[in-house]
C-alpha positions in Angstrom: -46.6 -162.5 -39.3 -49.9 -161.6 -38.4 -52.2 -164.0 -36.9 -55.7 -163.5 -36.0 -57.4 -166.0 -33.3 -61.4 -166.4 -34.7 -62.7 -168.7 -31.9 -62.0 -172.5 -32.7 -60.0 -171.1 -35.8 -56.8 -169.2 -36.8 -56.4 -166.7 -39.6 -52.8 -166.6 -40.8 -51.1 -165.6 -43.8 -50.7 -168.5 -46.5 -47.4 -170.2 -46.8 -45.9 -171.8 -50.0 -47.0 -175.3 -47.9 -50.6 -174.5 -48.2 -50.9 -174.8 -51.8 -51.3 -178.4 -52.2 -54.6 -178.1 -49.6 -55.5 -174.5 -51.1 -55.8 -176.1 -54.4 -57.6 -179.1 -53.5 -59.9 -176.6 -51.1 -60.7 -174.9 -54.4 -61.5 -178.2 -56.6 -63.5 -179.9 -54.3 -66.0 -176.6 -53.8 -66.9 -176.0 -57.3 -70.7 -176.6 -56.6 -70.7 -173.8 -53.8 -67.6 -171.3 -53.6 -67.5 -171.8 -57.4 -70.8 -170.6 -58.5 -69.5 -167.5 -56.8 -66.1 -167.0 -57.4 -65.2 -166.1 -60.8 -61.5 -167.1 -60.2 -62.3 -170.6 -59.0 -62.1 -173.4 -61.4 -62.3 -177.4 -61.4 -58.4 -177.6 -62.7 -57.2 -174.9 -60.3 -53.6 -176.0 -59.6 -50.7 -175.4 -57.0 -49.2 -173.3 -59.5 -51.9 -170.9 -59.2 -52.1 -171.0 -55.5 -48.7 -170.2 -55.2 -49.4 -166.9 -57.4 -52.1 -166.2 -55.5 -50.1 -166.2 -52.3 -47.3 -163.9 -53.8 -50.0 -161.1 -54.8 -51.6 -161.4 -51.5 -47.7 -161.2 -50.1 -46.9 -157.8 -52.1 -50.5 -156.5 -51.4 -50.0 -156.9 -47.6 -46.5 -155.2 -48.0 -48.0 -152.4 -49.9 -50.8 -152.1 -47.5 -53.5 -152.6 -50.4 -55.1 -156.1 -49.0 -54.8 -158.2 -46.0 -55.8 -161.8 -47.1 -55.4 -164.6 -44.8 -55.9 -168.5 -44.7 -58.5 -169.8 -42.3 -57.3 -172.9 -40.7 -58.2 -175.0 -37.8 -56.8 -173.8 -34.6 -53.2 -176.2 -35.4 -52.6 -173.7 -38.1 -52.3 -176.5 -40.8 -55.7 -178.1 -41.4 -57.1 -175.5 -44.1 -60.7 -174.3 -44.1 -60.7 -171.4 -46.5 -59.5 -168.0 -47.0 -60.6 -164.6 -46.3 -59.5 -160.9 -46.1 -59.9 -157.5 -46.5 -59.4 -155.8 -49.7 -60.1 -152.7 -51.6 -59.1 -150.4 -48.6 -60.0 -146.8 -49.2 -57.7 -144.6 -47.5 -59.8 -141.0 -48.1 -62.6 -142.4 -46.6 -61.4 -145.3 -44.2 -63.5 -148.2 -45.6 -62.8 -151.6 -47.0 -64.2 -154.8 -48.5 -64.4 -157.9 -46.3 -64.7 -161.3 -48.1 -64.6 -164.8 -47.7 -65.1 -168.5 -48.7 -65.1 -171.9 -47.0 -64.4 -175.3 -48.8 -67.2 -177.3 -48.9 -66.4 -179.8 -46.8 -65.6 -177.5 -43.7 -69.1 -175.4 -44.3 -71.8 -174.9 -41.7 -69.2 -175.1 -39.0 -68.7 -171.6 -38.0 -65.5 -170.9 -39.6 -66.8 -167.8 -41.9 -68.6 -166.0 -39.3 -65.9 -166.5 -37.1 -63.6 -165.1 -39.8 -65.8 -162.3 -40.5 -65.8 -161.0 -37.0 -61.9 -161.4 -36.3 -61.4 -159.5 -40.0 -63.8 -156.7 -39.1 -61.8 -156.2 -35.6 -58.6 -156.1 -37.1 -59.9 -153.6 -39.6 -61.2 -151.6 -37.1 -58.4 -151.7 -34.2 -54.9 -152.3 -36.7 -56.2 -150.6 -40.0 -58.1 -147.5 -38.5 -61.3 -148.4 -40.7 -64.6 -147.0 -39.9 -66.4 -149.2 -42.2 -66.4 -152.4 -43.6 -68.5 -153.5 -46.7 -69.5 -157.2 -47.2 -71.1 -157.2 -50.9 -72.9 -160.9 -51.5 -74.0 -161.5 -55.2 -78.0 -162.0 -55.2 -78.7 -165.4 -54.8 -75.9 -166.3 -52.5 -77.9 -167.1 -49.5 -75.1 -168.8 -47.7 -72.8 -165.7 -47.8 -75.6 -163.5 -47.0 -76.6 -165.4 -43.7 -72.8 -165.3 -42.8 -73.0 -161.6 -42.9 -76.1 -161.3 -41.1 -74.9 -163.6 -38.4 -71.8 -161.4 -38.0 -73.7 -158.6 -37.4 -73.7 -156.6 -40.4 -76.2 -154.3 -41.8 -78.1 -154.9 -44.6 -78.1 -151.5 -46.7 -79.1 -152.4 -50.1 -79.5 -154.3 -53.2 -77.2 -152.6 -55.9 -77.8 -153.1 -59.2 -74.7 -154.6 -61.4 -72.6 -154.6 -58.5 -70.4 -157.8 -59.3 -68.9 -159.8 -61.9 -69.4 -163.0 -62.3 -68.9 -165.5 -64.9 -71.8 -165.2 -66.8 -71.8 -161.0 -66.4 -72.9 -158.4 -63.9 -75.3 -159.5 -61.4 -76.8 -157.6 -58.4 -75.2 -157.7 -55.2 -76.5 -157.5 -51.5 -74.3 -154.6 -49.6 -73.8 -155.1 -45.9 -71.8 -153.1 -43.4 -70.3 -153.5 -40.4 -69.3 -149.9 -38.2 -67.1 -150.0 -34.7 -69.0 -150.1 -31.5 
C-alpha cells in the first residue's frame, strides 16, 4: 500500500474501517466542503463511502487515479482526502484535488497533501504538469494552491459543474523543479 508522508500528516489509501469517519467528515463539512463538491451531501452514508473506496481501489489498479485519505500522522485520524486524477497519458499531466473536514481546516493539511501529491505525480507517475482547478469564489482552496507554490494561469469560463450548473474556475499549475 502506497503511503505518502506529508509534513505532520500521512496520506494513504482508504480502507473499509475508514468509512464511518469519512461519512461523518462529509456530513460535518457541508458549509465548507459541501458548497464546492457536488458529491457531498448532508445525508452521506458509510455505504457511499465504501462505494467511493472501491472506486478508488479500481482506479488505482488501472492507473487512472491515485486517491488518498489525509490522516494525522497516526494513520487513523481522518483529516480529509486528496488525489491525482484525470491522468492524461499523451501529454503527461493530471488534476490534483483536495478537501479537508471542517474541524481540521486551517492546520496545514491541504498544503502538505498538495505538496506530497505533486511530488508523487512527478517522481512516480512521470507527470510533467499538475493542474489544480478551483471554482471561482472558493478562496480557501485557491489559497491552498498558492501556498503550495502553484502558478495561477487563468480563470476558465464554465470549467466546473457544481450543483447549480457550470461555473468559472481558476486554473493553477505545478511543474517539476
